[in-house]
N, C-alpha and C positions, 0 to 999 in steps of 0.2 A: 419208714415211718419214724418220726423223731419223738423221743421220750419227752413228755411235757414237764418232767421234773429236772432231768439233767441234760437233755438235748442230744443224747447218744442216738445214733442211727441204727444200732443193732438191737433187735428184739426178736422174741419168738411168740408165735401164736399158741395160746393155751387152750382156747375154746372158740368154736365158730358155730353159730346157729342163725337160722333165718328168722327175721322178725317182720312185722307189718305185712302179713300174708305173703311172704316171700319177696316183697319189693326191695328189702334191704338185707344185708348180712351183718350180724353183730359179731365182732371179733374181740376176744379178751386177749390182751397182750402183756408180756412181761419184758421189761428192759433188761438186756444182758449186762449193761454197765452198772446200774444201781439197784436192780431188782424191783423197781416200782412197777405196779400193775395198772393198766389203763384199758379203756374200751374204745374201739373205733367202729364206725358204721360205714359200710360200703354199699353203694347203689349205682345202678346203671345211669349213666349220664345221657339224657335225651337231648336231641337237637331242639333248640327253642322254636316254638311256633309263632307265627305272625298272623294276627287276625285282620282280614280285609273287611273294613266297615262298609256300610251301605253307601256312604258318600265317596268311597274309594280310598280313604285314609287307611294307613296300616299302623297297627300298634302291637306290641308284644302280648301274647296270650298270658293272662294272669289268673291262676287258680283262685286267688283271693277275690277277684272281681266276679268270677263265676259263683263262688261260695256266697258272696254278698247278695247277688241277685236272687239266688235260690232261697237264701235265708229270709230275705225280705218278703218273698212270695209266701213262705211258710210261717211267717210271724203269727203267733197266737193260734196256731193250728196244732193238732195232736201228733206232730212229727218230732221225733227226738233229733238232737244235733248229730247223733251218730248216723241216722238215716240220711240226713242232708250231706254229711261227709262221704258216705258211700256213693251217693249220686254224683257228687263232685269228682271223686276218684274214678268212678266208672266212665263218666263223660270224658274226663281228661285222658285216661288211658286209651279210650277209643279214638280220640282225636290224634294222639301221638302215634298210634299204630296205623291209622288210615291216611293221614296227611303228612307230607314231607315238606316242611318249611312254612307253607301258607295254608290257612283255612278260612273259608268265607264265614263271616259272622252269622249269616243266616243258618248255616249248618248247626252252629252252637245253639242258637235260639230254638230251632226245631227239636234238637235233642233234649233240651231242657223241658220244653213243652210236652214231649212224649213221655218223659220220666214223670213229670208232675201230674199228667193226666191219669196215670196209673196209680200214683200215690195218694193224691188229694185233689178233688175237683175244685175246691175253693182256691187252693194255691195255684192250680192250673189257670183259672180265670184271672187271678191277680197278675200272674206273670204274663199271660197273653195280652192283657189290657195294656201293659207297658210296652211289651215287645211289638205288638201289632199296632200300637198307637191308637187305641180306641178313642173316638171323639164323640160318639152318640150312643144312646141307650140301645139302639138296634145292634150295634157292634157286640155289646155284652150278650144280648139275646142269641145272636148267632153262635157265639162261643159256647153258651150253655146248651144250645141245640146240638152242637157237635159232641158234647158229652153224652147225650142221650143215644147217639148212634153207636152200634157195636164197634169195638176197636179190635182189629185183628193184629195182634203183636207179631205174628209170623210173617206178615207181608210188610216189606220195607219200601218206603217211597223212594223213587229214583230222584236224584238231584235235578232240579229244573221242571219237575212235574207237579 
């Protein structure tokens, strides 16, 4: 690690602690050349994911795009930005652990809908209307009827079913 003040490559770690629920490690360092103290953050580098879109195109997975879609669905709803961020982090972590390289866009959409269904029914219907491309009022009614059915969170849908 290079000192930001003098550029010396020699330093010692004074303190290390986990931050952001263990996702990163914060290290406090002291330069052996000039005595300047500085902080570094260490995190696991994940392999980038590529999303396979419905039309076959491929584009890089972007957390910001996921966050934007969920935030739009939750706009003017009683959900805090912290809750939205938790959902984004949870979905992102699940995708990185389950998929190696490529993930179908449909998997991401289904995960978001499952999360929103539990959190807020209005946000769920909003997201579903865009994701499922609702065109008629009956499409909305079917989505609302799905909300009335009991939802078993212990049973996971298999891909393709």
